[in-house]
Steps between C-alpha positions, in 0.01 A plus 500: 500500500214243525438345171180603329270261314645641178854422612399142597341464162808614324708258699282212404496610136876510491536163668267352242708648220816358662335160526423510128870528417658157529839538643632202316353618171694443177776769457582545876842383595553314827668794664191707433225238504598330828485809726185615329342165562602527865356857506167366379492240775595757767217724379253220538622445851460869585868577522510805270834643618684177445325465163624847399847413598486192265367716218796742545732199496357401160525864381871501587575231243680642195364500145131525588285397200165667413308195621695504829446872540125454466480228759738682741301825477163314555638313805670809626180707487308240691772439766564875552142572535454233756812606680382858517785621274272719277781681318642158386154389399439820294847462332411148391152583390611798298749271321217254427272783381767632262500170322118463492204639298131473489305333783820377673642860510168608649528247777865587580412876492227449752739307734763773471240769569386309807857463628571865453175586690621285787826694493296829514636610161158589362641692206681187370196289586280732293736471204503124505127484555452709185717253306284210635183668373670584167584136461135411548504398875173656634434232760344550836837513686614775264190703578551446867864623475381802298260581775761459762735738319224748454423491871865527590539808283207674662337563159142451624356691203639236271384217721153644500497541126625140440268353759203698370572374148514132618170545686342669202613225264354229719175678527485558119553128453220417737736366767520583864817718554786334682478567875869590515462761221203659682704517821800639317269764341341592825837536675636722220188716492511551878866591484441755216200659676241373248231461764210459243690237314596326825141471615390377157773225506398397852154457367625271220673299772179472702304387196753256360666386825258564790734451781438667835809713485388646166143563627647669807733730297238595246215562751743720708547716194149508366367769734779739377397461136403828338121571537451218754229605751553448877138376520625173348773437761259259659498309175867476496481347846233260380726380222785459745280284715395291199861454386643410842707817528312658779667360805549758778269537799448873435402428141233259596368745744505787249316300233236383742442859622481629144243239415288595809526868393375398153193331654630149434504325834491154352818570309658651810413182690648288232828705500515470882441126498774454238731704720426267786560199288829630372620581854520876430213568734399362834852483659716726703424811702253627230287185507217664702487784243473239219214337680317839557526563125346161422215558744444834333486338164249246625286775644510697170424180313188439712387862452556476129291191461214674681518820307610418148150432383381849600819657355426319168148633495624858556771453230232383248322837548805712423561660155841338448617150543804552730329385821352188330849401388638563852222310675515218254873469547440470876253212450747271314747435785228412745387223272202666320669483164202503267333798674831687514590450138143589391508832691836590360391432145185709566710781629731491190197495266343791689791717417599842636801341663777721639761237414368249241827322461517448880144358481603249230805411696298421811256298294784297343658446838172386648437260212851360549453463879167316439672223301195463286628596159869591465467569130228759564705658775808520276285657226376772746847573634651527150241767418638734776698774324550768776838687511474557879613148596170317445634344168817395670312333781256333276775358274689362795194317632477318174848343555503449881608145578197272586263762370526737797 
C-alpha cells in the first residue's frame, strides 16, 4: 500500500524520537548500546530493515534494564515503521505508551492510532485516538485522523454534524470557516441527501473561496432551488459568464439568443464577442452560424438605437413603470448609462410594477455594469428581497470577482 502523508508524518515523528534517544546514554551496556547506535546510523542512511535487525540484536541481550527497554522500544518503533513492519511498530509504541502519561501519552496514542489505521484496523485506531484526545492531544493531525476514520466508517451523518459545528464555531468567532471543513460538510450533506444544506454550503464556499469549481457547482444547483423561477435562468448564465464558468459553444449561443429575446442586442453582441475571444465561437463547422448570429445582433442593435427613444416616450405614458425599467436597462449596455439609469429609477418610482424585486435587481445590475458607483450598486442589490430567485441573483452579483 502506498504510504499516505499521515504515514510519512508518523515515520518522520518516530525517527525524530529515536534520534532523541542517545544510544550511548548512561545506563546502556555495550551489548545493547552498540547495536542501537548502529541502528540509528542505519536509519539515517535510509536502511530501515538493517536498522530493525540491529534493534532486535540489542533486544536479545539478557537482563534488559528499564532505561535500555525505553531506548530499544523507541528505536524499534522508528525502524519498524520505516521498514513497513507495522505490527512491530505498534508493539513497541504500545509498550512506550504503557510507561507514559500526559502529553507524551497523547503523542504515542496518536502514533499508534495512525499505525492501526494504516493496517486497516479502524476499531483499534479509534480506541487509541480516543486515548490521544483524553490525554489532551487535540492537534490538527488528530483531527485529520478522526475525519479519516469517520469517512472510512461511512458515518456521514456524524461527519456532517462535526463539520457543521466547526464551520459554525468559526463563523461565531468572526473567522472564515476552513475550506477543508466546508468541503467535508458539503460532501457529507450530498451523501446524506441534504440538498438544501449542500447548496447552502456551496454558497459559503463561493463567498469565502471564490474558485471557479465552486462557482460552477453552485450555479449548476441554483436553478433547482425551491421557488427559483425559470425566468431567471438567463441570470444564472450571466453569472456563469462573469465567473468564467460558461465555456461551451452552445452556452454562448444560448445566452446570446436569450439576450436578443429580452431586447438586449448590445448584451448579446458582448456575449458573442466574448465567445469569439475565448475560441468557443468562430471555429469549426458551425462558424458560419456563429457569424449569422453576430450579424443578427448587430442589426438588432442598430434598430434598437433608432427606436429606443420612441419606446421610452411610450413607456413614460403608461400607468406602471415596467416598460420604463425595461427600456432603461436596454440603454445601459449601449453606452447611454445616465439616460438608462434615469429611466429605470423613474420606472421604479412610478410604481405599479409586476415584479418590483426584479426591477430593483435590474437597476442594481445596471449600476454595477456602469462602473460609476459600486457602493450605490451594492446598496441597491442588497435591497432585493424576492423569494423567486431575485434575491439569490442580487446577492451573488455583490460577490462576483472583479465586480461582475
